[in-house]
N, C-alpha and C positions, 0 to 999 in steps of 0.2 A: 504494500500500500504506500501511497505517496505521503510524504511528511507534511505536505501543505493542505491536506484535507481537514475539514472541520472536526471530524471524529476519527480518531485512530485507535484501533484495538491492538493490544499486545498480541504477540504471536500465539500465546497460549489461549487467550480469549477468542481470537479469530478462529483457531482450530476447533474450539468448543462450539462456537456458533455455527461454523460450517457443518460440523457433525450433527448438530441439532436441526439445521435446515434440511440436510439429507434425510434424516429420520422423519421429520415432519412431512416432507414431500412424499415419502414412501407410505407413511401411515394414512395421511389425509387424501392423497390423490392417486395412490398406487403408481407413482412415478419414481423410478430409480434414477436419480441424477448423480453424475460423477463430481469429482473435485472441481473441475473448471467451471461447469455450469453453476455449481453451488457458490463459487467465488464470484462469478458475474452477478448472480442473484443478490448476494450479500452487498456487493458494491452498489448495485442499483438501489437496494433498500437504504443503505447509508446515505447515498447521494440524494434520494428523494424524500425520505422521512427524517433523516438525521438533522437537517437544519431546523425543522419544525420542533423536534424533540429538544434540541439544544436551546432554541429560543424559549420554549415553554419552561425549561429548567431555570433559565435566567429570569424570566418573569416571576416564577414561583419563589426564587431566592431573594428578589428585590425587597419585599416587605421585611423579611427576616434580617437581611443585611442592614436595612434602614434602622430597625429597632436596635440591632446590635451596635452599630456605629454611634447611634444617638446615645446609648448607654455609656459607651466608651468616652465620648466627648464630655458627657456630664461628669464622669469620674475624673477626667483630666482637669476639668474646670474646678473641681472640688479641691485640687492641690494648689490652686493659685494663692499667692500671698498678696493680699491687698494692702 
C-alpha cells in the first residue's frame, strides 16, 4: 500500500482483513476469491469508504477534544500568579 493514502493498515492487519474478506465472500456469496482480487476489493473499500469513516471519527472526536482542551486550559489558568 502507498504511504500517502489516508488509511494505512499494518501488514498484519491487512492480512487479517484480506483473510476475512475471502471468508466473507465465500460464506455470503459462495464466491472463492484469491489474494489479488481480495486486495483490489480491500483497496476499493478503503478508497471509497475510508475517507467517510475517517471524517466521521474526526467529527465524533471534536466535542471530546473541545471538552478536554477546555479543561486543560482552565487548569493552566489556575496556576497563574496575579
